C-alpha positions as CSV (number, residue, x, y, z in Angstrom):
1,X,0.0,0.0,0.0
2,X,1.4,3.4,-1.0
3,X,0.7,6.5,1.1
4,X,0.7,9.9,-0.5
5,X,1.0,13.4,1.0
6,X,-1.2,16.0,-0.6
7,X,0.5,19.0,-2.0
8,X,-1.4,21.3,0.4
9,X,-0.2,19.2,3.4
10,X,3.4,19.2,2.2
11,X,3.3,23.0,1.6
12,X,1.9,23.5,5.1
13,X,4.7,21.3,6.6
14,X,7.3,23.4,4.8
15,X,5.7,26.6,5.8
16,X,5.7,25.6,9.5
17,X,9.3,24.4,9.3
18,X,10.3,27.7,7.7
19,X,8.5,29.7,10.4
20,X,10.0,27.6,13.2
21,X,13.5,28.0,11.8
22,X,13.0,31.8,11.6
23,X,11.9,31.9,15.3
24,X,14.9,29.8,16.4
25,X,17.2,32.0,14.4
26,X,15.8,35.2,16.1
27,X,16.0,33.6,19.5
28,X,19.6,32.4,19.0
29,X,20.7,35.9,17.7
30,X,19.0,37.5,20.7
31,X,20.9,35.2,23.1
32,X,24.1,35.8,21.2
33,X,23.7,39.6,21.4
34,X,23.0,39.3,25.2
35,X,26.1,37.3,25.7
36,X,28.2,39.8,23.7
37,X,26.7,42.7,25.7
38,X,27.5,40.8,29.0
39,X,31.1,40.2,27.9
40,X,31.6,43.9,26.9
41,X,30.1,45.1,30.1
42,X,32.7,43.3,32.2
43,X,35.5,45.7,33.1
44,X,38.9,44.1,33.2
45,X,40.9,44.5,36.4
46,X,44.5,44.1,35.1
47,X,46.4,47.2,34.1
48,X,47.9,45.5,31.0
49,X,44.6,44.7,29.6
50,X,43.4,48.3,30.2
51,X,46.5,49.6,28.4
52,X,45.8,47.3,25.5
53,X,42.2,48.5,25.4
54,X,43.4,52.1,25.3
55,X,46.1,51.5,22.6
56,X,43.5,49.7,20.4
57,X,42.0,53.1,19.6
58,X,45.2,54.6,18.3
């Protein structure tokens, strides 16, 4: 016995997968931006790192 998927059903499955992947991508980029902001917010305590940070702008 052969089972078939209707075109409308296959199109709906692809549409749902596309929307789910877009939501996952938005969530992952939000998490990534939050991690980057957290890393940039940390102030280094060593003097050498601060000097390197200052010299980076020259």
